[in-house]
CHARMM internal coordinates of N, CA and C (Angstrom, degrees):
IC EDIT
DIST 1 N 1 CA 1.4480
DIST 1 CA 1 C 1.5290
ANGL 1 N 1 CA 1 C 109.11
DIST 1 C 2 N 1.3204
ANGL 1 CA 1 C 2 N 116.67
DIHE 1 N 1 CA 1 C 2 N 135.71
DIST 2 N 2 CA 1.4600
ANGL 1 C 2 N 2 CA 121.70
DIHE 1 CA 1 C 2 N 2 CA 178.76
DIST 2 CA 2 C 1.5070
ANGL 2 N 2 CA 2 C 110.33
DIHE 1 C 2 N 2 CA 2 C -83.10
DIST 2 C 3 N 1.3108
ANGL 2 CA 2 C 3 N 115.78
DIHE 2 N 2 CA 2 C 3 N 134.98
DIST 3 N 3 CA 1.4594
ANGL 2 C 3 N 3 CA 121.23
DIHE 2 CA 2 C 3 N 3 CA 177.24
DIST 3 CA 3 C 1.5149
ANGL 3 N 3 CA 3 C 108.95
DIHE 2 C 3 N 3 CA 3 C -99.75
DIST 3 C 4 N 1.3076
ANGL 3 CA 3 C 4 N 117.71
DIHE 3 N 3 CA 3 C 4 N 146.09
DIST 4 N 4 CA 1.4656
ANGL 3 C 4 N 4 CA 119.49
DIHE 3 CA 3 C 4 N 4 CA 177.54
DIST 4 CA 4 C 1.5251
ANGL 4 N 4 CA 4 C 110.31
DIHE 3 C 4 N 4 CA 4 C -66.53
DIST 4 C 5 N 1.3221
ANGL 4 CA 4 C 5 N 115.83
DIHE 4 N 4 CA 4 C 5 N 147.00
DIST 5 N 5 CA 1.4510
ANGL 4 C 5 N 5 CA 121.42
DIHE 4 CA 4 C 5 N 5 CA 177.66
DIST 5 CA 5 C 1.5165
ANGL 5 N 5 CA 5 C 108.43
DIHE 4 C 5 N 5 CA 5 C -75.41
DIST 5 C 6 N 1.3231
ANGL 5 CA 5 C 6 N 115.68
DIHE 5 N 5 CA 5 C 6 N 127.73
DIST 6 N 6 CA 1.4614
ANGL 5 C 6 N 6 CA 120.60
DIHE 5 CA 5 C 6 N 6 CA 179.23
DIST 6 CA 6 C 1.5167
ANGL 6 N 6 CA 6 C 107.47
DIHE 5 C 6 N 6 CA 6 C -119.03
DIST 6 C 7 N 1.3209
ANGL 6 CA 6 C 7 N 116.29
DIHE 6 N 6 CA 6 C 7 N 129.00
DIST 7 N 7 CA 1.4574
ANGL 6 C 7 N 7 CA 120.02
DIHE 6 CA 6 C 7 N 7 CA 177.88
DIST 7 CA 7 C 1.5164
ANGL 7 N 7 CA 7 C 110.03
DIHE 6 C 7 N 7 CA 7 C -138.51
DIST 7 C 8 N 1.3060
ANGL 7 CA 7 C 8 N 114.74
DIHE 7 N 7 CA 7 C 8 N 155.72
DIST 8 N 8 CA 1.4593
ANGL 7 C 8 N 8 CA 119.72
DIHE 7 CA 7 C 8 N 8 CA 178.27
DIST 8 CA 8 C 1.5207
ANGL 8 N 8 CA 8 C 109.05
DIHE 7 C 8 N 8 CA 8 C -76.21
DIST 8 C 9 N 1.3089
ANGL 8 CA 8 C 9 N 116.57
DIHE 8 N 8 CA 8 C 9 N 164.66
DIST 9 N 9 CA 1.4609
ANGL 8 C 9 N 9 CA 119.59
DIHE 8 CA 8 C 9 N 9 CA 178.62
DIST 9 CA 9 C 1.5265
ANGL 9 N 9 CA 9 C 110.60
DIHE 8 C 9 N 9 CA 9 C -64.85
DIST 9 C 10 N 1.3393
ANGL 9 CA 9 C 10 N 117.71
DIHE 9 N 9 CA 9 C 10 N -30.92
DIST 10 N 10 CA 1.4653
ANGL 9 C 10 N 10 CA 120.59
DIHE 9 CA 9 C 10 N 10 CA 177.21
DIST 10 CA 10 C 1.5223
ANGL 10 N 10 CA 10 C 110.74
DIHE 9 C 10 N 10 CA 10 C -65.77
DIST 10 C 11 N 1.3311
ANGL 10 CA 10 C 11 N 117.22
DIHE 10 N 10 CA 10 C 11 N -40.61
DIST 11 N 11 CA 1.4566
ANGL 10 C 11 N 11 CA 120.83
DIHE 10 CA 10 C 11 N 11 CA 177.84
DIST 11 CA 11 C 1.5243
ANGL 11 N 11 CA 11 C 110.62
DIHE 10 C 11 N 11 CA 11 C -67.30
DIST 11 C 12 N 1.3105
ANGL 11 CA 11 C 12 N 116.99
DIHE 11 N 11 CA 11 C 12 N -40.18
DIST 12 N 12 CA 1.4632
ANGL 11 C 12 N 12 CA 121.50
DIHE 11 CA 11 C 12 N 12 CA -178.19
DIST 12 CA 12 C 1.5202
ANGL 12 N 12 CA 12 C 111.97
DIHE 11 C 12 N 12 CA 12 C -65.71
DIST 12 C 13 N 1.3252
ANGL 12 CA 12 C 13 N 116.94
DIHE 12 N 12 CA 12 C 13 N -30.63
DIST 13 N 13 CA 1.4624
ANGL 12 C 13 N 13 CA 120.06
DIHE 12 CA 12 C 13 N 13 CA -177.92
DIST 13 CA 13 C 1.5291
ANGL 13 N 13 CA 13 C 112.40
DIHE 12 C 13 N 13 CA 13 C -103.94
DIST 13 C 14 N 1.3196
ANGL 13 CA 13 C 14 N 117.29
DIHE 13 N 13 CA 13 C 14 N 14.90
DIST 14 N 14 CA 1.4644
ANGL 13 C 14 N 14 CA 120.70
DIHE 13 CA 13 C 14 N 14 CA -176.94
DIST 14 CA 14 C 1.5208
ANGL 14 N 14 CA 14 C 112.85
DIHE 13 C 14 N 14 CA 14 C -68.19
DIST 14 C 15 N 1.3248
ANGL 14 CA 14 C 15 N 118.08
DIHE 14 N 14 CA 14 C 15 N -31.32
DIST 15 N 15 CA 1.4637
ANGL 14 C 15 N 15 CA 122.12
DIHE 14 CA 14 C 15 N 15 CA 178.82
DIST 15 CA 15 C 1.5126
ANGL 15 N 15 CA 15 C 109.48
DIHE 14 C 15 N 15 CA 15 C -111.74
DIST 15 C 16 N 1.3194
ANGL 15 CA 15 C 16 N 117.73
DIHE 15 N 15 CA 15 C 16 N 142.89
DIST 16 N 16 CA 1.4653
ANGL 15 C 16 N 16 CA 119.56
DIHE 15 CA 15 C 16 N 16 CA 175.97
DIST 16 CA 16 C 1.5260
ANGL 16 N 16 CA 16 C 110.63
DIHE 15 C 16 N 16 CA 16 C -62.07
DIST 16 C 17 N 1.3060
ANGL 16 CA 16 C 17 N 116.96
DIHE 16 N 16 CA 16 C 17 N 147.02
DIST 17 N 17 CA 1.4674
ANGL 16 C 17 N 17 CA 121.40
DIHE 16 CA 16 C 17 N 17 CA 177.94
DIST 17 CA 17 C 1.5142
ANGL 17 N 17 CA 17 C 109.63
DIHE 16 C 17 N 17 CA 17 C -57.70
DIST 17 C 18 N 1.3325
ANGL 17 CA 17 C 18 N 115.94
DIHE 17 N 17 CA 17 C 18 N 139.45
DIST 18 N 18 CA 1.4529
ANGL 17 C 18 N 18 CA 120.55
DIHE 17 CA 17 C 18 N 18 CA 177.81
DIST 18 CA 18 C 1.5130
ANGL 18 N 18 CA 18 C 114.25
DIHE 17 C 18 N 18 CA 18 C 86.29
DIST 18 C 19 N 1.3481
ANGL 18 CA 18 C 19 N 117.24
DIHE 18 N 18 CA 18 C 19 N 8.57
DIST 19 N 19 CA 1.4576
ANGL 18 C 19 N 19 CA 119.71
DIHE 18 CA 18 C 19 N 19 CA 177.53
DIST 19 CA 19 C 1.5134
ANGL 19 N 19 CA 19 C 108.95
DIHE 18 C 19 N 19 CA 19 C -119.57
DIST 19 C 20 N 1.3164
ANGL 19 CA 19 C 20 N 115.07
DIHE 19 N 19 CA 19 C 20 N 156.97
DIST 20 N 20 CA 1.4546
ANGL 19 C 20 N 20 CA 121.21
DIHE 19 CA 19 C 20 N 20 CA -179.87
DIST 20 CA 20 C 1.5135
ANGL 20 N 20 CA 20 C 107.51
DIHE 19 C 20 N 20 CA 20 C -146.21
DIST 20 C 21 N 1.3196
ANGL 20 CA 20 C 21 N 117.01
DIHE 20 N 20 CA 20 C 21 N 131.28
DIST 21 N 21 CA 1.4548
ANGL 20 C 21 N 21 CA 120.54
DIHE 20 CA 20 C 21 N 21 CA 177.28
DIST 21 CA 21 C 1.5090
ANGL 21 N 21 CA 21 C 108.16
DIHE 20 C 21 N 21 CA 21 C -99.73
DIST 21 C 22 N 1.3276
ANGL 21 CA 21 C 22 N 116.34
DIHE 21 N 21 CA 21 C 22 N 124.84
DIST 22 N 22 CA 1.4542
ANGL 21 C 22 N 22 CA 121.49
DIHE 21 CA 21 C 22 N 22 CA -177.58
DIST 22 CA 22 C 1.5189
ANGL 22 N 22 CA 22 C 111.72
DIHE 21 C 22 N 22 CA 22 C -104.20
DIST 22 C 23 N 1.2977
ANGL 22 CA 22 C 23 N 118.51
DIHE 22 N 22 CA 22 C 23 N 14.81
DIST 23 N 23 CA 1.4520
ANGL 22 C 23 N 23 CA 122.13
DIHE 22 CA 22 C 23 N 23 CA -179.93
DIST 23 CA 23 C 1.5145
ANGL 23 N 23 CA 23 C 110.93
DIHE 22 C 23 N 23 CA 23 C 125.28
DIST 23 C 24 N 1.3072
ANGL 23 CA 23 C 24 N 115.65
DIHE 23 N 23 CA 23 C 24 N 171.77
DIST 24 N 24 CA 1.4597
ANGL 23 C 24 N 24 CA 121.07
DIHE 23 CA 23 C 24 N 24 CA -175.58
DIST 24 CA 24 C 1.5275
ANGL 24 N 24 CA 24 C 112.38
DIHE 23 C 24 N 24 CA 24 C -61.92
DIST 24 C 25 N 1.3316
ANGL 24 CA 24 C 25 N 117.44
DIHE 24 N 24 CA 24 C 25 N -33.91
DIST 25 N 25 CA 1.4643
ANGL 24 C 25 N 25 CA 120.65
DIHE 24 CA 24 C 25 N 25 CA -177.40
DIST 25 CA 25 C 1.5261
ANGL 25 N 25 CA 25 C 112.63
DIHE 24 C 25 N 25 CA 25 C -73.55
DIST 25 C 26 N 1.3300
ANGL 25 CA 25 C 26 N 117.08
DIHE 25 N 25 CA 25 C 26 N -16.30
DIST 26 N 26 CA 1.4544
ANGL 25 C 26 N 26 CA 119.19
DIHE 25 CA 25 C 26 N 26 CA -175.34
DIST 26 CA 26 C 1.5235
ANGL 26 N 26 CA 26 C 110.62
DIHE 25 C 26 N 26 CA 26 C -128.44
DIST 26 C 27 N 1.3214
ANGL 26 CA 26 C 27 N 116.58
DIHE 26 N 26 CA 26 C 27 N 100.60
DIST 27 N 27 CA 1.4590
ANGL 26 C 27 N 27 CA 120.97
DIHE 26 CA 26 C 27 N 27 CA 177.57
DIST 27 CA 27 C 1.5178
ANGL 27 N 27 CA 27 C 110.76
DIHE 26 C 27 N 27 CA 27 C -111.17
DIST 27 C 28 N 1.3434
ANGL 27 CA 27 C 28 N 116.20
DIHE 27 N 27 CA 27 C 28 N 35.12
DIST 28 N 28 CA 1.4658
ANGL 27 C 28 N 28 CA 121.35
DIHE 27 CA 27 C 28 N 28 CA -179.69
DIST 28 CA 28 C 1.5130
ANGL 28 N 28 CA 28 C 110.67
DIHE 27 C 28 N 28 CA 28 C -85.79
DIST 28 C 29 N 1.3212
ANGL 28 CA 28 C 29 N 115.56
DIHE 28 N 28 CA 28 C 29 N 147.28
DIST 29 N 29 CA 1.4631
ANGL 28 C 29 N 29 CA 120.52
DIHE 28 CA 28 C 29 N 29 CA 174.34
DIST 29 CA 29 C 1.5178
ANGL 29 N 29 CA 29 C 108.51
DIHE 28 C 29 N 29 CA 29 C -81.53
DIST 29 C 30 N 1.3037
ANGL 29 CA 29 C 30 N 116.04
DIHE 29 N 29 CA 29 C 30 N 146.51
DIST 30 N 30 CA 1.4596
ANGL 29 C 30 N 30 CA 121.18
DIHE 29 CA 29 C 30 N 30 CA 176.24
DIST 30 CA 30 C 1.5192
ANGL 30 N 30 CA 30 C 108.34
DIHE 29 C 30 N 30 CA 30 C -77.09
DIST 30 C 31 N 1.3259
ANGL 30 CA 30 C 31 N 115.76
DIHE 30 N 30 CA 30 C 31 N 133.36
DIST 31 N 31 CA 1.4660
ANGL 30 C 31 N 31 CA 120.80
DIHE 30 CA 30 C 31 N 31 CA 179.83
DIST 31 CA 31 C 1.5202
ANGL 31 N 31 CA 31 C 109.39
DIHE 30 C 31 N 31 CA 31 C -64.89
DIST 31 C 32 N 1.3195
ANGL 31 CA 31 C 32 N 116.75
DIHE 31 N 31 CA 31 C 32 N 136.71
DIST 32 N 32 CA 1.4622
ANGL 31 C 32 N 32 CA 122.34
DIHE 31 CA 31 C 32 N 32 CA -178.46
DIST 32 CA 32 C 1.5227
ANGL 32 N 32 CA 32 C 109.85
DIHE 31 C 32 N 32 CA 32 C -118.97
DIST 32 C 33 N 1.3337
ANGL 32 CA 32 C 33 N 115.71
DIHE 32 N 32 CA 32 C 33 N 129.25
DIST 33 N 33 CA 1.4632
ANGL 32 C 33 N 33 CA 122.41
DIHE 32 CA 32 C 33 N 33 CA 175.63
DIST 33 CA 33 C 1.5205
ANGL 33 N 33 CA 33 C 108.19
DIHE 32 C 33 N 33 CA 33 C -127.05
DIST 33 C 34 N 1.3150
ANGL 33 CA 33 C 34 N 116.53
DIHE 33 N 33 CA 33 C 34 N 147.05
DIST 34 N 34 CA 1.4589
ANGL 33 C 34 N 34 CA 119.37
DIHE 33 CA 33 C 34 N 34 CA 174.61
DIST 34 CA 34 C 1.5251
ANGL 34 N 34 CA 34 C 108.40
DIHE 33 C 34 N 34 CA 34 C -80.36
DIST 34 C 35 N 1.3158
ANGL 34 CA 34 C 35 N 116.94
DIHE 34 N 34 CA 34 C 35 N 156.81
DIST 35 N 35 CA 1.4632
ANGL 34 C 35 N 35 CA 120.39
DIHE 34 CA 34 C 35 N 35 CA 177.13
DIST 35 CA 35 C 1.5243
ANGL 35 N 35 CA 35 C 110.35
DIHE 34 C 35 N 35 CA 35 C -62.59
DIST 35 C 36 N 1.3355
ANGL 35 CA 35 C 36 N 117.45
DIHE 35 N 35 CA 35 C 36 N -31.75
DIST 36 N 36 CA 1.4725
ANGL 35 C 36 N 36 CA 120.77
DIHE 35 CA 35 C 36 N 36 CA 176.59
DIST 36 CA 36 C 1.5289
ANGL 36 N 36 CA 36 C 111.09
DIHE 35 C 36 N 36 CA 36 C -61.35
DIST 36 C 37 N 1.3416
ANGL 36 CA 36 C 37 N 115.98
DIHE 36 N 36 CA 36 C 37 N -40.78
DIST 37 N 37 CA 1.4650
ANGL 36 C 37 N 37 CA 119.92
DIHE 36 CA 36 C 37 N 37 CA 178.60
DIST 37 CA 37 C 1.5313
ANGL 37 N 37 CA 37 C 110.58
DIHE 36 C 37 N 37 CA 37 C -66.24
DIST 37 C 38 N 1.3266
ANGL 37 CA 37 C 38 N 116.43
DIHE 37 N 37 CA 37 C 38 N -41.77
DIST 38 N 38 CA 1.4641
ANGL 37 C 38 N 38 CA 120.57
DIHE 37 CA 37 C 38 N 38 CA -179.47
DIST 38 CA 38 C 1.5225
ANGL 38 N 38 CA 38 C 111.83
DIHE 37 C 38 N 38 CA 38 C -65.84
DIST 38 C 39 N 1.3201
ANGL 38 CA 38 C 39 N 116.59
DIHE 38 N 38 CA 38 C 39 N -48.48
DIST 39 N 39 CA 1.4667
ANGL 38 C 39 N 39 CA 120.89
DIHE 38 CA 38 C 39 N 39 CA -174.29
DIST 39 CA 39 C 1.5315
ANGL 39 N 39 CA 39 C 112.52
DIHE 38 C 39 N 39 CA 39 C -80.84
DIST 39 C 40 N 1.3080
ANGL 39 CA 39 C 40 N 117.84
DIHE 39 N 39 CA 39 C 40 N -19.97
DIST 40 N 40 CA 1.4658
ANGL 39 C 40 N 40 CA 123.38
DIHE 39 CA 39 C 40 N 40 CA 175.58
DIST 40 CA 40 C 1.5302
ANGL 40 N 40 CA 40 C 112.62
DIHE 39 C 40 N 40 CA 40 C 49.15
DIST 40 C 41 N 1.3447
ANGL 40 CA 40 C 41 N 115.86
DIHE 40 N 40 CA 40 C 41 N 48.00
DIST 41 N 41 CA 1.4611
ANGL 40 C 41 N 41 CA 120.75
DIHE 40 CA 40 C 41 N 41 CA 177.40
DIST 41 CA 41 C 1.5207
ANGL 41 N 41 CA 41 C 114.47
DIHE 40 C 41 N 41 CA 41 C 87.68
DIST 41 C 42 N 1.3165
ANGL 41 CA 41 C 42 N 118.01
DIHE 41 N 41 CA 41 C 42 N -10.94
DIST 42 N 42 CA 1.4695
ANGL 41 C 42 N 42 CA 121.36
DIHE 41 CA 41 C 42 N 42 CA 178.97
DIST 42 CA 42 C 1.5246
ANGL 42 N 42 CA 42 C 111.27
DIHE 41 C 42 N 42 CA 42 C -93.36
DIST 42 C 43 N 1.3164
ANGL 42 CA 42 C 43 N 115.46
DIHE 42 N 42 CA 42 C 43 N -174.37
DIST 43 N 43 CA 1.4588
ANGL 42 C 43 N 43 CA 120.42
DIHE 42 CA 42 C 43 N 43 CA 179.47
DIST 43 CA 43 C 1.5234
ANGL 43 N 43 CA 43 C 112.23
DIHE 42 C 43 N 43 CA 43 C -118.76
DIST 43 C 44 N 1.3367
ANGL 43 CA 43 C 44 N 116.77
DIHE 43 N 43 CA 43 C 44 N -3.45
DIST 44 N 44 CA 1.4602
ANGL 43 C 44 N 44 CA 121.35
DIHE 43 CA 43 C 44 N 44 CA 179.13
DIST 44 CA 44 C 1.5203
ANGL 44 N 44 CA 44 C 110.04
DIHE 43 C 44 N 44 CA 44 C -139.24
DIST 44 C 45 N 1.3174
ANGL 44 CA 44 C 45 N 114.81
DIHE 44 N 44 CA 44 C 45 N 150.91
DIST 45 N 45 CA 1.4530
ANGL 44 C 45 N 45 CA 122.12
DIHE 44 CA 44 C 45 N 45 CA 178.23
DIST 45 CA 45 C 1.5168
ANGL 45 N 45 CA 45 C 107.78
DIHE 44 C 45 N 45 CA 45 C -144.03
DIST 45 C 46 N 1.3227
ANGL 45 CA 45 C 46 N 117.71
DIHE 45 N 45 CA 45 C 46 N 131.96
DIST 46 N 46 CA 1.4609
ANGL 45 C 46 N 46 CA 121.47
DIHE 45 CA 45 C 46 N 46 CA 176.63
DIST 46 CA 46 C 1.5170
ANGL 46 N 46 CA 46 C 108.06
DIHE 45 C 46 N 46 CA 46 C -97.85
DIST 46 C 47 N 1.3292
ANGL 46 CA 46 C 47 N 115.73
DIHE 46 N 46 CA 46 C 47 N 129.05
DIST 47 N 47 CA 1.4586
ANGL 46 C 47 N 47 CA 122.52
DIHE 46 CA 46 C 47 N 47 CA 178.24
DIST 47 CA 47 C 1.5199
ANGL 47 N 47 CA 47 C 107.52
DIHE 46 C 47 N 47 CA 47 C -113.75
DIST 47 C 48 N 1.3204
ANGL 47 CA 47 C 48 N 117.15
DIHE 47 N 47 CA 47 C 48 N 121.93
DIST 48 N 48 CA 1.4617
ANGL 47 C 48 N 48 CA 121.07
DIHE 47 CA 47 C 48 N 48 CA 176.99
DIST 48 CA 48 C 1.5169
ANGL 48 N 48 CA 48 C 108.29
DIHE 47 C 48 N 48 CA 48 C -92.64
DIST 48 C 49 N 1.3419
ANGL 48 CA 48 C 49 N 115.56
DIHE 48 N 48 CA 48 C 49 N 129.52
DIST 49 N 49 CA 1.4671
ANGL 48 C 49 N 49 CA 120.66
DIHE 48 CA 48 C 49 N 49 CA -178.42
DIST 49 CA 49 C 1.5179
ANGL 49 N 49 CA 49 C 109.30
DIHE 48 C 49 N 49 CA 49 C -146.29
DIST 49 C 50 N 1.3086
ANGL 49 CA 49 C 50 N 117.26
DIHE 49 N 49 CA 49 C 50 N 118.75
DIST 50 N 50 CA 1.4678
ANGL 49 C 50 N 50 CA 124.54
DIHE 49 CA 49 C 50 N 50 CA 176.76
DIST 50 CA 50 C 1.5263
ANGL 50 N 50 CA 50 C 112.52
DIHE 49 C 50 N 50 CA 50 C 49.65
DIST 50 C 51 N 1.3073
ANGL 50 CA 50 C 51 N 116.43
DIHE 50 N 50 CA 50 C 51 N 46.39
DIST 51 N 51 CA 1.4602
ANGL 50 C 51 N 51 CA 121.43
DIHE 50 CA 50 C 51 N 51 CA 176.68
DIST 51 CA 51 C 1.5238
ANGL 51 N 51 CA 51 C 115.14
DIHE 50 C 51 N 51 CA 51 C 83.78
DIST 51 C 52 N 1.3170
ANGL 51 CA 51 C 52 N 118.01
DIHE 51 N 51 CA 51 C 52 N -6.02
DIST 52 N 52 CA 1.4662
ANGL 51 C 52 N 52 CA 121.39
DIHE 51 CA 51 C 52 N 52 CA 178.54
DIST 52 CA 52 C 1.5160
ANGL 52 N 52 CA 52 C 110.46
DIHE 51 C 52 N 52 CA 52 C -109.48
DIST 52 C 53 N 1.3227
ANGL 52 CA 52 C 53 N 115.10
DIHE 52 N 52 CA 52 C 53 N 163.79
DIST 53 N 53 CA 1.4626
ANGL 52 C 53 N 53 CA 120.35
DIHE 52 CA 52 C 53 N 53 CA 176.46
DIST 53 CA 53 C 1.5196
ANGL 53 N 53 CA 53 C 109.84
DIHE 52 C 53 N 53 CA 53 C -118.01
DIST 53 C 54 N 1.3048
ANGL 53 CA 53 C 54 N 115.01
DIHE 53 N 53 CA 53 C 54 N 134.89
DIST 54 N 54 CA 1.4616
ANGL 53 C 54 N 54 CA 123.04
DIHE 53 CA 53 C 54 N 54 CA 177.50
DIST 54 CA 54 C 1.5216
ANGL 54 N 54 CA 54 C 107.42
DIHE 53 C 54 N 54 CA 54 C -118.22
DIST 54 C 55 N 1.3197
ANGL 54 CA 54 C 55 N 116.54
DIHE 54 N 54 CA 54 C 55 N 143.53
DIST 55 N 55 CA 1.4581
ANGL 54 C 55 N 55 CA 120.79
DIHE 54 CA 54 C 55 N 55 CA -179.65
DIST 55 CA 55 C 1.5256
ANGL 55 N 55 CA 55 C 108.52
DIHE 54 C 55 N 55 CA 55 C -113.45
DIST 55 C 56 N 1.3248
ANGL 55 CA 55 C 56 N 116.06
DIHE 55 N 55 CA 55 C 56 N 123.31
DIST 56 N 56 CA 1.4525
ANGL 55 C 56 N 56 CA 123.13
DIHE 55 CA 55 C 56 N 56 CA 174.12
DIST 56 CA 56 C 1.5167
ANGL 56 N 56 CA 56 C 106.75
DIHE 55 C 56 N 56 CA 56 C -98.36
DIST 56 C 57 N 1.3334
ANGL 56 CA 56 C 57 N 117.10
DIHE 56 N 56 CA 56 C 57 N 118.89
DIST 57 N 57 CA 1.4732
ANGL 56 C 57 N 57 CA 121.69
DIHE 56 CA 56 C 57 N 57 CA -177.29
DIST 57 CA 57 C 1.5184
ANGL 57 N 57 CA 57 C 110.89
DIHE 56 C 57 N 57 CA 57 C -118.94
DIST 57 C 58 N 1.3194
ANGL 57 CA 57 C 58 N 114.82
DIHE 57 N 57 CA 57 C 58 N 142.85
DIST 58 N 58 CA 1.4532
ANGL 57 C 58 N 58 CA 122.33
DIHE 57 CA 57 C 58 N 58 CA 172.47
DIST 58 CA 58 C 1.5237
ANGL 58 N 58 CA 58 C 107.26
DIHE 57 C 58 N 58 CA 58 C -98.19
DIST 58 C 59 N 1.3319
ANGL 58 CA 58 C 59 N 117.04
DIHE 58 N 58 CA 58 C 59 N 120.62
DIST 59 N 59 CA 1.4645
ANGL 58 C 59 N 59 CA 120.41
DIHE 58 CA 58 C 59 N 59 CA -177.16
DIST 59 CA 59 C 1.5287
ANGL 59 N 59 CA 59 C 111.36
DIHE 58 C 59 N 59 CA 59 C -82.66
DIST 59 C 60 N 1.3230
ANGL 59 CA 59 C 60 N 114.95
DIHE 59 N 59 CA 59 C 60 N 172.80
DIST 60 N 60 CA 1.4775
ANGL 59 C 60 N 60 CA 120.17
DIHE 59 CA 59 C 60 N 60 CA 176.86
DIST 60 CA 60 C 1.5174
ANGL 60 N 60 CA 60 C 111.63
DIHE 59 C 60 N 60 CA 60 C -62.26
DIST 60 C 61 N 1.3350
ANGL 60 CA 60 C 61 N 116.47
DIHE 60 N 60 CA 60 C 61 N -25.56
DIST 61 N 61 CA 1.4783
ANGL 60 C 61 N 61 CA 121.18
DIHE 60 CA 60 C 61 N 61 CA 179.90
DIST 61 CA 61 C 1.5201
ANGL 61 N 61 CA 61 C 111.79
DIHE 60 C 61 N 61 CA 61 C -93.33
DIST 61 C 62 N 1.3334
ANGL 61 CA 61 C 62 N 116.52
DIHE 61 N 61 CA 61 C 62 N 17.52
DIST 62 N 62 CA 1.4729
ANGL 61 C 62 N 62 CA 122.50
DIHE 61 CA 61 C 62 N 62 CA 178.93
DIST 62 CA 62 C 1.5207
ANGL 62 N 62 CA 62 C 113.31
DIHE 61 C 62 N 62 CA 62 C 59.52
DIST 62 C 63 N 1.3199
ANGL 62 CA 62 C 63 N 116.89
DIHE 62 N 62 CA 62 C 63 N 36.39
DIST 63 N 63 CA 1.4566
ANGL 62 C 63 N 63 CA 123.15
DIHE 62 CA 62 C 63 N 63 CA 172.99
DIST 63 CA 63 C 1.5169
ANGL 63 N 63 CA 63 C 108.19
DIHE 62 C 63 N 63 CA 63 C -105.15
DIST 63 C 64 N 1.3232
ANGL 63 CA 63 C 64 N 117.46
DIHE 63 N 63 CA 63 C 64 N 154.21
DIST 64 N 64 CA 1.4533
ANGL 63 C 64 N 64 CA 122.00
DIHE 63 CA 63 C 64 N 64 CA 177.48
DIST 64 CA 64 C 1.5232
ANGL 64 N 64 CA 64 C 109.27
DIHE 63 C 64 N 64 CA 64 C -103.92
DIST 64 C 65 N 1.3341
ANGL 64 CA 64 C 65 N 116.29
DIHE 64 N 64 CA 64 C 65 N 135.85
DIST 65 N 65 CA 1.4590
ANGL 64 C 65 N 65 CA 122.76
DIHE 64 CA 64 C 65 N 65 CA 177.65
DIST 65 CA 65 C 1.5215
ANGL 65 N 65 CA 65 C 107.96
DIHE 64 C 65 N 65 CA 65 C -128.03
DIST 65 C 66 N 1.3338
ANGL 65 CA 65 C 66 N 116.47
DIHE 65 N 65 CA 65 C 66 N 129.11
DIST 66 N 66 CA 1.4538
ANGL 65 C 66 N 66 CA 121.83
DIHE 65 CA 65 C 66 N 66 CA 176.83
DIST 66 CA 66 C 1.5212
ANGL 66 N 66 CA 66 C 108.16
DIHE 65 C 66 N 66 CA 66 C -110.98
DIST 66 C 67 N 1.3388
ANGL 66 CA 66 C 67 N 116.41
DIHE 66 N 66 CA 66 C 67 N 121.76
DIST 67 N 67 CA 1.4765
ANGL 66 C 67 N 67 CA 121.04
DIHE 66 CA 66 C 67 N 67 CA -179.75
DIST 67 CA 67 C 1.5204
ANGL 67 N 67 CA 67 C 109.06
DIHE 66 C 67 N 67 CA 67 C -127.67
DIST 67 C 68 N 1.3178
ANGL 67 CA 67 C 68 N 113.97
DIHE 67 N 67 CA 67 C 68 N 156.28
DIST 68 N 68 CA 1.4679
ANGL 67 C 68 N 68 CA 119.58
DIHE 67 CA 67 C 68 N 68 CA 177.35
DIST 68 CA 68 C 1.4939
ANGL 68 N 68 CA 68 C 109.06
DIHE 67 C 68 N 68 CA 68 C -95.49
END
COOR INIT
IC SEED 1 N 1 CA 1 C
IC BUILD
């Protein structure tokens, strides 16, 4: 059975929002883009990944949905 991850507030706030540490060899920040920059005024964006296409859609309720 999987147990929920429990962490202290100090652990939860140890890294700035929007960053991820992938190990000692990689201390790079993850690139951040706004959805406005990605969609460039549109409501859909096709992302090609490993031979497949994924569609990122902006819904009427301003939610993002990624489908294959």
